[in-house]
DONU-717300 format. One record per residue: residue in three letters; x, y, z of N, C-alpha, C, CB in turn; residue number from 1. Coordinates in pm, whole numbers, plus 50000, padded with zeros to 5 digits. Glycine has a CB too. Example, Ala and Ser with C-alpha at 12.3 -4.5 7.8 and 13.67 -1.06 7.14 Angstrom:
BEGIN
PT   aa   n.xx   n.yy   n.zz  ca.xx  ca.yy  ca.zz   c.xx   c.yy   c.zz  cb.xx  cb.yy  cb.zz    i
PT  ALA  51319  49431  50780  51230  49550  50780  51320  49670  50780  51131  49553  50905    1
PT  SER  51285  49775  50708  51367  49894  50714  51290  50003  50787  51408  49940  50572    2
//
This chain:
BEGIN
PT   aa   n.xx   n.yy   n.zz  ca.xx  ca.yy  ca.zz   c.xx   c.yy   c.zz  cb.xx  cb.yy  cb.zz    i
PT  UNK  01340  32754  27505  01421  32635  27484  01489  32646  27349  01335  32505  27494    1
PT  UNK  01622  32619  27342  01692  32628  27214  01643  32524  27115  01842  32613  27235    2
PT  UNK  01651  32557  26988  01611  32462  26884  01707  32343  26882  01608  32532  26745    3
PT  UNK  01652  32224  26859  01736  32104  26854  01815  32104  26723  01650  31975  26867    4
PT  UNK  01946  32081  26735  02032  32080  26617  02028  31943  26552  02177  32117  26654    5
PT  UNK  02019  31942  26421  02020  31817  26346  02162  31763  26339  01961  31838  26204    6
PT  UNK  02176  31633  26353  02308  31572  26348  02357  31563  26204  02307  31433  26413    7
PT  UNK  02486  31574  26187  02551  31565  26056  02570  31418  26020  02687  31640  26056    8
PT  UNK  02535  31382  25899  02556  31246  25848  02675  31245  25755  02430  31192  25776    9
PT  UNK  02752  31135  25756  02861  31120  25662  02893  30972  25643  02986  31197  25709   10
PT  UNK  02952  30941  25531  02989  30804  25498  03128  30774  25554  02986  30781  25344   11
PT  UNK  03143  30657  25613  03272  30617  25669  03305  30476  25622  03270  30624  25824   12
PT  UNK  03417  30461  25556  03465  30328  25519  03551  30278  25635  03547  30331  25382   13
PT  UNK  03525  30154  25677  03593  30104  25796  03632  29958  25777  03503  30121  25920   14
PT  UNK  03746  29922  25830  03795  29785  25823  03696  29691  25893  03936  29775  25888   15
PT  UNK  03665  29575  25834  03570  29482  25894  03607  29436  26035  03556  29362  25806   16
PT  UNK  03736  29420  26062  03779  29379  26197  03751  29489  26299  03929  29342  26198   17
PT  UNK  03776  29615  26259  03746  29727  26347  03596  29737  26370  03800  29858  26289   18
PT  UNK  03517  29714  26265  03371  29717  26278  03325  29612  26380  03302  29692  26139   19
PT  UNK  03383  29492  26372  03347  29386  26466  03381  29427  26609  03421  29254  26430   20
PT  UNK  03497  29491  26628  03535  29541  26761  03435  29646  26810  03678  29600  26758   21
PT  UNK  03396  29736  26721  03298  29839  26759  03163  29778  26796  03280  29941  26644   22
PT  UNK  03121  29676  26720  02996  29607  26752  03002  29544  26891  02964  29500  26646   23
PT  UNK  03116  29481  26922  03132  29417  27054  03130  29521  27166  03263  29336  27059   24
PT  UNK  03202  29631  27146  03201  29739  27247  03062  29796  27265  03299  29851  27208   25
PT  UNK  02995  29822  27153  02861  29879  27158  02765  29786  27232  02809  29907  27016   26
PT  UNK  02773  29659  27203  02687  29562  27268  02711  29557  27419  02708  29423  27207   27
PT  UNK  02838  29559  27458  02873  29556  27600  02824  29681  27673  03025  29543  27616   28
PT  UNK  02819  29795  27602  02775  29921  27663  02628  29950  27637  02859  30035  27610   29
PT  UNK  02556  29853  27576  02414  29868  27543  02389  29993  27457  02331  29876  27672   30
PT  UNK  02474  30010  27356  02461  30120  27261  02452  30064  27120  02580  30220  27273   31
PT  UNK  02405  30146  27026  02416  30112  26885  02561  30136  26844  02317  30195  26796   32
PT  UNK  02600  30081  26731  02736  30106  26682  02754  30256  26657  02766  30024  26553   33
PT  UNK  02653  30320  26598  02660  30463  26573  02679  30539  26705  02533  30512  26501   34
PT  UNK  02603  30502  26807  02615  30566  26938  02753  30542  26999  02507  30515  27032   35
PT  UNK  02807  30422  26978  02939  30390  27031  03047  30472  26962  02968  30239  27015   36
PT  UNK  03038  30484  26830  03134  30564  26755  03128  30709  26801  03108  30553  26602   37
PT  UNK  03008  30763  26817  02993  30901  26863  03051  30917  27004  02844  30944  26861   38
PT  UNK  03026  30821  27092  03080  30825  27227  03233  30825  27224  03029  30704  27309   39
PT  UNK  03292  30735  27145  03437  30726  27137  03499  30852  27077  03478  30605  27054   40
PT  UNK  03434  30908  26975  03485  31032  26915  03477  31148  27014  03405  31066  26787   41
PT  UNK  03366  31160  27086  03355  31267  27186  03465  31254  27292  03216  31266  27252   42
PT  UNK  03486  31130  27338  03589  31106  27439  03728  31142  27385  03586  30959  27484   43
PT  UNK  03757  31102  27262  03888  31132  27202  03907  31282  27184  03902  31061  27067   44
PT  UNK  03803  31351  27140  03813  31496  27121  03831  31565  27256  03688  31551  27050   45
PT  UNK  03756  31522  27357  03767  31581  27491  03910  31564  27544  03665  31516  27589   46
PT  UNK  03968  31446  27525  04106  31422  27570  04205  31506  27490  04141  31273  27557   47
PT  UNK  04181  31517  27361  04275  31589  27273  04278  31739  27302  04236  31567  27126   48
PT  UNK  04163  31796  27339  04159  31940  27364  04178  31972  27511  04027  31998  27315   49
PT  UNK  04220  31876  27589  04257  31902  27727  04143  31905  27826  04327  32028  27734   50
PT  UNK  04039  31830  27801  03930  31822  27897  03827  31932  27886  03986  31823  28032   51
PT  UNK  03840  32023  27791  03740  32128  27773  03615  32062  27717  03791  32242  27677   52
PT  UNK  03504  32084  27781  03380  32023  27735  03281  32131  27701  03321  31927  27841   53
PT  UNK  03226  32124  27583  03127  32222  27540  02997  32150  27509  03176  32303  27416   54
PT  UNK  02889  32198  27565  02759  32140  27532  02714  32200  27400  02654  32166  27645   55
PT  UNK  02611  32142  27340  02561  32195  27214  02507  32337  27235  02452  32104  27156   56
PT  UNK  02456  32368  27355  02411  32503  27385  02529  32599  27383  02340  32508  27522   57
PT  UNK  02644  32556  27441  02764  32638  27440  02813  32661  27298  02874  32572  27524   58
PT  UNK  02801  32558  27211  02846  32570  27073  02774  32684  27003  02823  32439  26998   59
PT  UNK  02647  32701  27033  02567  32803  26969  02597  32941  27027  02418  32772  26984   60
PT  UNK  02619  32949  27158  02631  33080  27224  02773  33127  27246  02561  33077  27354   61
PT  UNK  02869  33038  27248  03005  33075  27284  03081  33137  27167  03080  32953  27335   62
PT  UNK  03156  33242  27197  03242  33302  27097  03387  33260  27116  03231  33454  27101   63
PT  UNK  03415  33187  27224  03553  33147  27250  03587  33024  27166  03575  33118  27401   64
PT  UNK  03705  33025  27105  03744  32912  27020  03780  32790  27103  03861  32950  26931   65
PT  UNK  03763  32672  27045  03807  32548  27107  03956  32536  27078  03726  32422  27053   66
PT  UNK  04037  32505  27179  04181  32485  27153  04201  32375  27050  04256  32450  27284   67
PT  UNK  04292  32393  26960  04318  32295  26855  04440  32212  26889  04337  32365  26720   68
PT  UNK  04466  32115  26807  04581  32027  26823  04708  32107  26846  04597  31936  26701   69
PT  UNK  04785  32065  26946  04909  32132  26976  04895  32243  27080  04967  32189  26852   70
PT  UNK  04770  32278  27114  04749  32381  27215  04782  32323  27351  04602  32435  27211   71
PT  UNK  04842  32403  27440  04876  32352  27573  04750  32312  27651  04955  32457  27652   72
PT  UNK  04764  32212  27731  04655  32162  27813  04680  32194  27959  04636  32012  27792   73
PT  UNK  04571  32215  28034  04582  32239  28177  04603  32108  28254  04458  32311  28229   74
PT  UNK  04570  31995  28189  04582  31865  28256  04725  31814  28246  04484  31763  28195   75
PT  UNK  04775  31757  28356  04910  31698  28349  04910  31576  28257  04960  31657  28489   76
PT  UNK  05021  31552  28191  05032  31437  28102  05041  31310  28185  05156  31449  28011   77
PT  UNK  04979  31203  28133  04980  31074  28205  05103  30995  28178  04859  30990  28168   78
//
C-alpha cells in the first residue's frame, strides 16, 4: 500500500462575504469549509485541464505532465 501523503497547509486571506458563501455551500453539502474549498479547487482544476483526473497514486507514479493553462482540451466548449 502506498504511503499516505501529507496535505499542504497554507494561509489564505479571503473576503468575509466570500467566506460566508463558502460556509453556506459547505453546510448544504455537509462538508467543512476546508473540505468545500478543496472540493471547489479540485473541480476548477479538473475543468481547467480538460477533464484529466489524476489520483494521488498517479501523481507519485506518473511521468506524464499535466496539461497547463492554454493547452487544448479534448472536451468540446460549452
